RORO-445895 format. One record per residue (C-alpha): residue number from 1; residue in three letters; x, y, z. Coordinates in nm, 2 decimals. Each point is the difference from the previous one (the first is absolute). Layout:
RORO-445895
{pt NUM "ALA" {X Y Z}};
...
//
This chain:
RORO-445895
{pt 1 "MET" {-0.40 3.74 -1.73}};
{pt 2 "SER" {-0.33 0.01 -0.11}};
{pt 3 "SER" {-0.25 0.13 0.25}};
{pt 4 "ALA" {-0.16 -0.36 0.08}};
{pt 5 "ALA" {0.34 -0.15 0.05}};
{pt 6 "PHE" {0.09 0.28 0.24}};
{pt 7 "GLU" {-0.32 -0.04 0.20}};
{pt 8 "ARG" {0.06 -0.37 0.03}};
{pt 9 "TRP" {0.34 0.06 0.10}};
{pt 10 "ARG" {-0.09 0.22 0.27}};
{pt 11 "ARG" {-0.28 -0.22 0.11}};
{pt 12 "LYS" {0.23 -0.28 0.05}};
{pt 13 "ALA" {0.24 0.26 0.19}};
{pt 14 "MET" {-0.30 0.09 0.25}};
{pt 15 "LEU" {-0.04 -0.37 0.05}};
{pt 16 "VAL" {0.32 -0.13 0.09}};
{pt 17 "THR" {0.09 0.34 0.21}};
{pt 18 "GLY" {-0.33 0.02 0.15}};
{pt 19 "LEU" {-0.02 0.39 -0.06}};
{pt 20 "GLY" {-0.38 0.08 -0.12}};
{pt 21 "VAL" {-0.12 -0.33 0.05}};
{pt 22 "SER" {-0.18 -0.21 0.29}};
{pt 23 "GLU" {0.20 -0.26 0.21}};
{pt 24 "ASP" {-0.26 -0.25 -0.15}};
{pt 25 "GLU" {0.06 0.07 -0.38}};
{pt 26 "ARG" {0.38 0.00 0.08}};
{pt 27 "LEU" {0.01 -0.35 0.14}};
{pt 28 "GLU" {-0.20 -0.13 -0.26}};
{pt 29 "TYR" {0.21 0.11 -0.23}};
{pt 30 "LEU" {0.30 -0.12 0.13}};
{pt 31 "MET" {-0.20 -0.35 0.08}};
{pt 32 "GLU" {-0.06 -0.01 -0.38}};
{pt 33 "GLN" {0.38 0.08 -0.09}};
{pt 34 "THR" {0.10 -0.26 0.21}};
{pt 35 "ARG" {-0.22 -0.27 -0.16}};
{pt 36 "ILE" {0.08 0.10 -0.31}};
{pt 37 "ASP" {0.39 -0.01 0.05}};
{pt 38 "CYS" {-0.06 -0.36 0.19}};
{pt 39 "GLU" {-0.22 -0.09 -0.34}};
{pt 40 "GLN" {0.27 0.12 -0.23}};
{pt 41 "LYS" {0.26 -0.23 0.21}};
{pt 42 "LYS" {-0.23 -0.32 0.01}};
{pt 43 "LEU" {0.01 0.03 -0.38}};
{pt 44 "ARG" {0.39 0.02 -0.04}};
{pt 45 "PHE" {0.03 -0.27 0.23}};
{pt 46 "MET" {-0.28 -0.22 -0.17}};
{pt 47 "GLU" {0.23 0.07 -0.33}};
{pt 48 "ARG" {0.36 0.01 0.08}};
{pt 49 "SER" {0.03 -0.15 0.37}};
{pt 50 "PRO" {0.19 -0.38 -0.04}};
{pt 51 "ALA" {-0.18 -0.10 0.31}};
{pt 52 "VAL" {-0.32 0.13 -0.05}};
{pt 53 "VAL" {-0.01 -0.11 -0.39}};
{pt 54 "PHE" {0.11 -0.35 0.15}};
{pt 55 "MET" {-0.30 -0.01 0.24}};
{pt 56 "LEU" {-0.25 0.11 -0.24}};
{pt 57 "LYS" {0.11 -0.29 -0.24}};
{pt 58 "HIS" {-0.03 -0.24 0.24}};
{pt 59 "LEU" {-0.34 0.13 0.11}};
{pt 60 "ARG" {-0.14 -0.02 -0.33}};
{pt 61 "ALA" {0.15 -0.36 -0.06}};
{pt 62 "ALA" {-0.20 -0.08 0.31}};
{pt 63 "GLY" {-0.33 0.14 -0.14}};
{pt 64 "CYS" {0.01 0.31 0.13}};
{pt 65 "ASP" {0.06 0.30 -0.18}};
{pt 66 "VAL" {0.08 0.31 0.17}};
{pt 67 "PRO" {-0.13 0.31 -0.25}};
{pt 68 "PRO" {0.13 0.36 0.17}};
{pt 69 "ALA" {-0.36 0.06 0.10}};
{pt 70 "ASN" {0.04 -0.27 0.28}};
{pt 71 "ILE" {0.29 0.18 0.13}};
{pt 72 "ILE" {-0.12 0.30 0.17}};
{pt 73 "CYS" {0.15 0.30 0.19}};
{pt 74 "ALA" {-0.20 0.14 0.28}};
{pt 75 "PRO" {0.06 0.17 0.37}};
{pt 76 "CYS" {0.00 -0.27 0.23}};
{pt 77 "ASP" {0.09 -0.07 0.37}};
{pt 78 "LYS" {0.37 0.15 0.05}};
{pt 79 "ARG" {0.10 -0.36 0.16}};
{pt 80 "SER" {-0.02 -0.17 -0.32}};
{pt 81 "ALA" {0.16 0.09 -0.34}};
{pt 82 "GLY" {-0.24 -0.26 -0.19}};
{pt 83 "GLY" {-0.25 -0.21 0.02}};
{pt 84 "PHE" {-0.13 -0.32 -0.22}};
{pt 85 "ASN" {-0.43 -0.05 0.00}};
{pt 86 "PRO" {-0.02 -0.37 -0.09}};
{pt 87 "GLU" {-0.38 0.05 -0.07}};
{pt 88 "HIS" {0.05 0.25 -0.27}};
{pt 89 "GLY" {0.33 -0.11 -0.13}};
{pt 90 "ALA" {0.14 0.33 0.08}};
{pt 91 "ILE" {0.34 0.17 0.13}};
{pt 92 "VAL" {0.00 0.32 0.17}};
{pt 93 "LEU" {0.28 0.22 0.03}};
{pt 94 "CYS" {-0.02 0.27 0.26}};
{pt 95 "GLN" {0.11 0.32 -0.16}};
{pt 96 "GLY" {0.22 0.23 0.17}};
{pt 97 "VAL" {0.15 -0.23 0.27}};
{pt 98 "PHE" {0.32 -0.13 -0.24}};
{pt 99 "PHE" {0.32 0.10 0.08}};
{pt 100 "GLY" {0.15 -0.04 -0.32}};
{pt 101 "ASP" {-0.10 -0.18 -0.35}};
{pt 102 "ALA" {0.19 -0.34 0.15}};
{pt 103 "HIS" {-0.26 0.00 0.29}};
{pt 104 "MET" {-0.29 0.02 -0.23}};
{pt 105 "GLU" {0.17 -0.30 -0.22}};
{pt 106 "ASN" {0.05 -0.22 0.28}};
{pt 107 "THR" {-0.38 0.09 0.12}};
{pt 108 "LEU" {-0.12 -0.09 -0.34}};
{pt 109 "VAL" {0.20 -0.33 0.00}};
{pt 110 "HIS" {-0.16 -0.07 0.33}};
{pt 111 "GLU" {-0.30 0.05 -0.06}};
{pt 112 "MET" {-0.03 -0.19 -0.32}};
{pt 113 "ILE" {0.17 -0.29 0.16}};
{pt 114 "HIS" {-0.30 -0.05 0.27}};
{pt 115 "MET" {-0.19 0.02 -0.37}};
{pt 116 "PHE" {0.19 -0.30 -0.14}};
{pt 117 "ASP" {-0.08 -0.18 0.32}};
{pt 118 "GLN" {-0.34 0.09 0.00}};
{pt 119 "CYS" {-0.05 -0.11 -0.39}};
{pt 120 "ARG" {0.25 -0.34 0.06}};
{pt 121 "PHE" {-0.14 -0.10 0.33}};
{pt 122 "LYS" {-0.35 0.16 0.07}};
{pt 123 "VAL" {0.16 0.16 0.32}};
{pt 124 "ASP" {-0.24 -0.02 0.28}};
{pt 125 "TRP" {0.11 0.33 0.18}};
{pt 126 "MET" {-0.20 -0.07 0.32}};
{pt 127 "ASN" {0.23 -0.29 0.05}};
{pt 128 "LEU" {0.27 0.14 0.21}};
{pt 129 "ARG" {0.25 -0.26 -0.14}};
{pt 130 "HIS" {-0.10 0.06 -0.38}};
{pt 131 "HIS" {0.07 0.39 0.07}};
{pt 132 "ALA" {0.33 -0.06 0.18}};
{pt 133 "CYS" {0.13 -0.20 -0.29}};
{pt 134 "SER" {-0.10 0.27 -0.25}};
{pt 135 "GLU" {0.15 0.27 0.19}};
{pt 136 "ILE" {0.31 -0.18 0.06}};
{pt 137 "ARG" {0.03 -0.10 -0.35}};
{pt 138 "ALA" {-0.10 0.41 -0.13}};
{pt 139 "ASN" {0.25 0.16 0.26}};
{pt 140 "SER" {0.30 -0.26 -0.11}};
{pt 141 "LEU" {-0.04 0.04 -0.36}};
{pt 142 "SER" {-0.12 0.36 -0.07}};
{pt 143 "GLY" {0.31 0.17 0.11}};
{pt 144 "ASP" {-0.19 0.14 0.34}};
{pt 145 "CYS" {0.26 -0.14 0.16}};
{pt 146 "ARG" {0.37 0.06 -0.17}};
{pt 147 "PHE" {0.27 0.14 0.18}};
{pt 148 "THR" {-0.01 0.37 -0.13}};
{pt 149 "ARG" {-0.38 0.00 0.09}};
{pt 150 "GLU" {0.06 -0.15 0.36}};
{pt 151 "LEU" {0.32 0.22 0.05}};
{pt 152 "ARG" {-0.23 0.34 -0.11}};
{pt 153 "ILE" {-0.26 -0.07 0.28}};
{pt 154 "GLY" {0.27 -0.05 0.28}};
{pt 155 "SER" {-0.13 -0.38 0.04}};
{pt 156 "LEU" {0.31 -0.26 -0.06}};
{pt 157 "ALA" {0.16 -0.28 0.12}};
{pt 158 "PHE" {0.33 -0.10 -0.12}};
{pt 159 "THR" {-0.06 -0.35 -0.03}};
{pt 160 "LYS" {-0.35 -0.17 -0.17}};
{pt 161 "HIS" {-0.12 0.36 -0.05}};
{pt 162 "HIS" {-0.23 -0.12 -0.24}};
{pt 163 "GLN" {-0.14 -0.30 0.16}};
{pt 164 "ASP" {-0.04 0.24 0.31}};
{pt 165 "CYS" {-0.15 0.30 -0.21}};
{pt 166 "VAL" {-0.27 -0.27 -0.16}};
{pt 167 "ARG" {-0.10 -0.10 0.31}};
{pt 168 "ARG" {-0.04 0.30 0.16}};
{pt 169 "ARG" {-0.23 0.12 -0.30}};
{pt 170 "ALA" {-0.17 -0.28 -0.05}};
{pt 171 "ILE" {-0.10 -0.01 0.36}};
{pt 172 "THR" {-0.12 0.37 -0.01}};
{pt 173 "SER" {-0.21 -0.06 -0.26}};
{pt 174 "VAL" {-0.17 -0.30 0.16}};
{pt 175 "SER" {-0.04 0.15 0.27}};
{pt 176 "ARG" {-0.26 0.23 -0.17}};
{pt 177 "ASN" {-0.20 -0.31 -0.14}};
{pt 178 "VAL" {-0.38 0.07 0.17}};
{pt 179 "MET" {0.04 -0.38 0.09}};
{pt 180 "CYS" {0.34 0.07 0.19}};
{pt 181 "PRO" {-0.05 0.05 0.37}};
{pt 182 "ASP" {0.29 0.15 0.10}};
{pt 183 "LYS" {0.37 0.01 -0.15}};
{pt 184 "GLU" {0.13 -0.31 0.19}};
{pt 185 "THR" {-0.25 -0.20 -0.16}};
{pt 186 "ALA" {0.15 0.13 -0.34}};
{pt 187 "GLU" {0.36 -0.04 0.09}};
{pt 188 "ARG" {-0.09 -0.36 0.15}};
{pt 189 "VAL" {-0.19 -0.05 -0.38}};
{pt 190 "VAL" {0.29 0.15 -0.20}};
{pt 191 "ASN" {0.26 -0.20 0.18}};
{pt 192 "GLU" {-0.20 -0.31 -0.09}};
{pt 193 "VAL" {0.01 0.02 -0.34}};
{pt 194 "PHE" {0.31 0.20 -0.08}};
{pt 195 "GLU" {0.21 -0.23 -0.12}};
{pt 196 "SER" {-0.18 -0.15 -0.29}};
{pt 197 "CYS" {-0.15 0.34 -0.11}};
{pt 198 "PHE" {0.35 0.15 0.01}};
{pt 199 "LYS" {0.15 -0.26 -0.19}};
{pt 200 "ASP" {-0.30 0.04 -0.28}};
{pt 201 "THR" {0.13 0.28 -0.26}};
{pt 202 "ARG" {-0.27 -0.09 -0.25}};
{pt 203 "PRO" {-0.03 0.17 -0.26}};
{pt 204 "PHE" {0.36 0.09 0.01}};
{pt 205 "ASP" {0.31 -0.24 -0.01}};
{pt 206 "GLU" {0.13 0.16 0.31}};
{pt 207 "ILE" {0.01 0.28 0.23}};
{pt 208 "TYR" {0.07 0.31 -0.25}};
//
């Protein structure tokens, strides 16, 4: 091993272990490694994930091409795994919060459904009914409410677990809207639009 290669190895070991470097340096290094890991997985999903490739195709057909630069890995609020910024047409993946590749893939598809709704229907995100409808669709179609995912977090009903999960997650998201005064309002709005929005599986033929 050359002296330069050894020095790089030694520096990396110091940053990983925290020995010989400041805590800020170590945290900065670990955060950058988490970002790099997120970026690599994002690109892999965009190339190989059937659901992500499907959504990219339909977004492109709707006039909303999504280059890799519009899907950003970044640290964010621990309450969230991702987000969609309609103003900039960008998706944020919250690096470091995913408990597995499937969770990250589902999150990406979830946000891409929001993007699809924005592209096709020009959603008014300050309108709680619009927001609720997109959340119902995204939670239902993304894989967020699959049986295995619900089992993992210990929130599982034996009957209609998919619908219950979609409703619960949509209410939580709408309750965070700045235009929503309380959780009771979010619950009422979600219930009002649930049936029609749950049946709308576009661009999928059915819940996959």
